[in-house]
C-alpha positions as CSV (number, residue, x, y, z in Angstrom):
1,M,-5.1,12.7,-31.7
2,T,-6.6,9.4,-32.8
3,E,-9.0,7.4,-30.7
4,S,-6.3,4.7,-30.1
5,Q,-4.0,7.4,-28.8
6,T,-6.5,8.7,-26.3
7,N,-6.9,5.2,-24.8
8,I,-3.2,5.0,-23.8
9,L,-3.0,5.6,-20.1
10,I,0.7,5.6,-19.4
11,T,3.1,6.7,-22.1
12,H,6.6,6.9,-20.6
13,D,8.6,3.7,-20.0
14,E,9.9,4.9,-16.7
15,D,6.3,5.5,-15.5
16,I,5.3,2.1,-16.7
17,N,8.2,0.5,-14.9
18,R,7.5,2.4,-11.6
19,A,3.8,1.4,-11.8
20,A,4.7,-2.3,-12.5
21,Q,7.2,-2.4,-9.6
22,S,4.7,-0.9,-7.2
23,I,1.9,-3.2,-8.3
24,K,4.1,-6.2,-8.1
25,A,5.2,-5.4,-4.6
26,M,1.5,-4.9,-3.5
27,A,0.3,-8.0,-5.2
28,H,0.9,-10.3,-2.3
29,P,-2.2,-10.6,-0.1
30,L,-0.3,-10.1,3.2
31,R,1.5,-7.0,1.8
32,L,-1.8,-5.6,0.6
33,K,-3.4,-6.3,4.0
34,I,-0.5,-4.4,5.7
35,L,-1.0,-1.4,3.4
36,C,-4.7,-1.4,4.1
37,T,-4.0,-1.7,7.8
38,L,-1.6,1.3,7.7
39,G,-3.9,3.5,5.7
40,D,-2.7,7.1,6.2
41,Q,-1.4,6.3,9.7
42,E,2.1,5.7,11.1
43,V,2.1,2.4,12.9
44,S,4.7,0.4,14.9
45,V,5.7,-3.1,13.8
46,Q,4.2,-4.6,16.9
47,E,0.8,-2.9,16.2
48,I,1.0,-4.2,12.6
49,V,1.6,-7.7,13.9
50,E,-1.4,-7.5,16.2
51,L,-3.7,-6.0,13.5
52,V,-2.7,-8.3,10.7
53,G,-2.4,-11.4,12.8
54,T,0.8,-13.2,11.8
55,S,4.3,-13.6,13.2
56,Q,6.6,-10.6,13.6
57,S,9.3,-12.3,11.4
58,N,6.7,-12.7,8.6
59,I,5.5,-9.1,8.9
60,S,9.1,-7.9,9.0
61,Q,10.0,-9.7,5.8
62,H,7.0,-8.1,4.0
63,L,7.7,-4.7,5.4
64,A,11.2,-4.9,4.1
65,I,10.0,-5.6,0.6
66,L,7.5,-2.7,0.7
67,R,10.2,-0.4,2.1
68,D,12.8,-1.5,-0.4
69,K,10.4,-0.8,-3.3
70,G,9.8,2.7,-2.0
71,I,6.2,2.1,-1.0
72,L,6.7,2.4,2.8
73,S,8.9,4.8,4.8
74,S,10.1,3.9,8.3
75,R,11.2,5.8,11.4
76,K,13.0,4.3,14.4
77,D,12.3,5.6,17.9
78,A,14.4,3.9,20.6
79,N,13.7,0.2,20.1
80,R,10.5,0.6,18.0
81,V,10.2,1.0,14.3
82,F,7.2,2.8,12.8
83,Y,6.0,2.5,9.2
84,K,3.8,4.6,7.0
85,V,2.8,4.6,3.4
86,G,5.3,7.0,1.8
87,D,3.3,8.2,-1.2
88,D,-0.2,9.5,-1.4
89,R,-0.5,7.9,-4.8
90,T,-0.3,4.5,-3.2
91,L,-3.2,5.4,-0.9
92,R,-5.2,6.6,-3.9
93,L,-4.5,3.3,-5.7
94,I,-5.6,1.3,-2.7
95,G,-8.8,3.4,-2.4
96,M,-9.5,2.7,-6.1
97,M,-9.0,-1.0,-5.6
98,R,-11.3,-0.9,-2.5
99,D,-14.0,0.8,-4.6
100,V,-13.7,-1.8,-7.4
101,F,-13.2,-5.0,-5.4
102,C,-14.8,-4.5,-2.0
103,S,-18.5,-4.7,-1.0
104,S,-20.2,-1.4,-0.4
105,S,-20.6,-2.0,3.4
106,E,-16.9,-2.7,3.7
107,T,-16.1,0.3,1.6
108,S,-18.0,2.7,3.8
109,Q,-16.3,1.3,7.0
110,T,-12.8,1.6,5.6
111,T,-12.9,4.8,3.8
112,H,-11.8,6.9,6.7
113,Q,-8.9,4.5,7.5
114,I,-7.4,4.6,4.0
115,I,-7.9,8.1,2.9
116,G,-8.2,10.0,6.2
């Protein structure tokens, strides 16, 4: 294998497309904040609204995008809807972004929330 071949990180088109769709869905600051708020927990829409600090209609729109892209899974219990991150790879990606972009004091405070 040549040096240029070892630098290729993703080789299959379907993997590239899946990664691009996921990153695109997470690229909005509010959606990323929702994902960081959820971490590895299952959280109701009302709790997400309280933790994120915006309107329920705004949160619901962004939750729908994340759900439709396969990033979140949802469960309904009576009149409450609960969301959680549906794939551990997403949590790992958020953890890596935290390690790269967040200050060290913030990183140590949020490590437990994101990766358990």
